[in-house]
N, C-alpha and C positions, 0 to 999 in steps of 0.2 A: 508579506506573502511568502509562503514556503517555496523552496526551489528543490527540484529533484534531478539528480545526475546518475547515470549508470556508470559504475566504475569497474565492473567486471561481469562477465557472463560466459556461458558455454560457447566456445568457438572464438573467444577473444584472441586476436593476434593471428588467426588463420586467414587464408586468402578469401574464404567465403564463409563467414561466421553463421549466417542463416542456414546454409546448406549443411554445415557441419553439425549444428545443433539438431536439425531435422534428422540427419543420419543417425545420431545418437538415440533419438526417440524410437526410430524404426528398428534399430538394433536391439534396444531393450525389449521392445514388443516381440521381435522375432525369436529371441532366446527362450520364449515360453515354449517354443516348439523345436527350435534348432539352435545348437551352440557350435560355433566354428571359429577358429582363430582368424580366418580370412573373411569373416562375414562383413565387417565394416568396409573393407575394400570393395567387396562385391556390391554392397548397398550404395557406395559412393559412385558406382558406375551406372546405376539405374537412372532412367530419365526422370525429370522433375515431376511430370504428370503422375507417374507411378508413386513417387514419394508423397505427393500431395494427397492422393487417395488414402494412403496409409495414415497420414496425419488426421484427416477427417474422421477416420474410424477411431483412432486413439482419443481424439478430443471428446468423443461421446461414449466411450466404452472403457478403455483400459487406463485407469488413473495411475496405477503403479508405475507405468513406463515414464510418466511425466516427472517423476522424482529424479531423473538423471539429467535434467536440464536446469541450470542454476543461474541466478541473477543476484548481484550485489549492488545496492543503491546507496548514495549519499543524499540524505534529506537535510536541507539547511533551513534555518529560520522558521522551524516548526515550533509549536508551543509544547510545553510539558503536559498540558491538558491532553493534547493529541497523543503524545508518546506514551502516556499512562495507559491509554486504550490500545495503542498499536502493539505494544510488547506482550499483550495478553495472548497473541497467537504464539503458542509455545513451541511450535515446530519451525519458527523462524529463528534467525541468529541476529544478535544486536550488539552494537558497541556505541554507547552514548557519551556525549561530552559531559565531563564531570563538573559538578558544582561543589564537591566536597573539599577539594584541595586547590581549585582554580578560583582566584578572585575575579568575579564577573562584573567588577565595577564598570558602569556605563552600559549595563545590559539593556537590551531592547525587548519590547513586548508587543503582543498583537491585541487587536480590539475587535470584538464581535460586531456584526452588522447592526444588530438591534440597538447598539450603543452609538455607533457612528451615524446612524440615521436620526439620532436625537441629540441636538447640540448641547442641551443641558446635561444629558447623561454623559456625553463626551467630556465635559468639563469636570464632572465628579470623578470619572474614571481616571483621567489624566492626572488630576490633583492627588488622588490616592496613590497612583504609581510613583509620583514624585516624592511623596512622603515616605513610601517604602524604600525608594532608592537612597534617600538621605539617611534613613534609619540603618540600612545595610552598611553604608560607608562609615557611619558613626560607630557602629558596633565593632567593626574591624579596627578602627582607629583607637578604640578603647581597649583593645587587646583580645577581643573575642576571636575564637578560632573560626576559620572560614566555614568549617563544617557545621558550626553552631549558628553563625550569622545567616547562613542560607535559609534558616527556618522562617525568616520573614519574607522571603521572595515569593512572588505570586505564581499561580498555576500557569498563567499565560505568558510567562517569561519565555523568550525564544531560545531554542537549543538546536544542536546538530546531532544527527544519529545515523549510523551506518546499519543497514538491514540487509540480510541475506535470506533468500527463499528459493526453493525449487519451484518449478512450474506448477506442480500439483498444489502446493500450499498457497502460492500466490493466486492461482485461479480460484481457489476456495475462498480466500480473503476477499478478492474482488467481487465475487458473487454475493457473499454474505453481507458485504457493506454497500451493495448497490441500492439498498432501500433508501427512500426519501427520509426515513427516520434516522439515518446515520448523521453524526455530527458533520457540519458543513466542511470543516477543515480536513477531516478524515477523508471525505469523499473527494475533495479537491486534490489531496496528495495522492490518493489511489489512482485517480484519472491521469495524473502526471506520470506515475509509475507505469501504468499501462501503455501510455504513449512512448515512454522510453524503451519498454520491452519490444513494442512493435517496430521501432526504428531499427533495432538490431536483428530481430526475427519477425519479419512481416507476416509470416504464416500463422503467428499466434493469434491473429484475428479469429481464426477458427475456434480457438479455445475461449475467447472472451465474448463471442457473439454466437453461441449455440442457439438452436431453434428455441429451446426452452427459455434461455436467458432473455431473448428478444420478446417472447410471448409474455413473460413475467413483467418485463418493463412496460409493455403496452397495457397490460391489465392494471398495473399500479397507476399509470398515468390516467387511465379511464376512471378508476376509483377516486383519485385525487380531484377530478373535475366534477364529480357527482354532487348534487345538492342534497347531501345527507348530513346527519350529525357527525361532528368531528371525531367523537369517540368511536363511532361505528366505522369511520374511515380507517382509523388507527388499528382497530381490531381486524379489519379485512386485510390491511397491508401487513400486519403481523403474520397472518396466515400465508401470504405470499412469501414472506421472509422464511417461514418454516419450510415451505416447499423448496426454496432455493438451497437450503442446507441439505435437503434429501436428494436433489437432482444430481 
């Protein structure tokens, strides 16, 4: 099971990280009209109700301002299958545990639900993983370079990765991967990341639960429960996914 930890974020170390990050957002939005050296100090003195109204506006209109709030996550025990998809978001930053120079003897792997639900499939899967593990160790004992021996390792080997996103990018990823068509592990990791963000900046709920996002989720659930052809369901959900990318 993957594990997600927040290791850095805007406001980290300040007395009120959530308010500091909110102030940064409001400052970035305000500079579209006003630029002043003392603006951050002035914003910090405003009542929270006023700041919250600004955040609601930013969540639905001014995406550029969201680029000034940042998050860095440590994701542990995720599969390489997941990270291959994860790093396709090119506006994120990544540092992944190496298998090129690190001997990963004793590596762990993850198993999909369709396999764990079938005892016979589980036996075949585990047996295959055992054979791969023995082959990896033997190749290295025979003098193969680690970077060459890694070629036999499975896609579902577990790995650790550090990922950094600004709020705009992370919000986009969370919306685009909200679909039921998203790989289960990807959705699980994103849900954990969202919860970590909300722990340090509770007001980000405004950015993850916009009116459109909630409506899209309700529509997708309704389609999933319809008694229609599976292919038609997928086509309809694809349309919702397309709408998410435009919202």
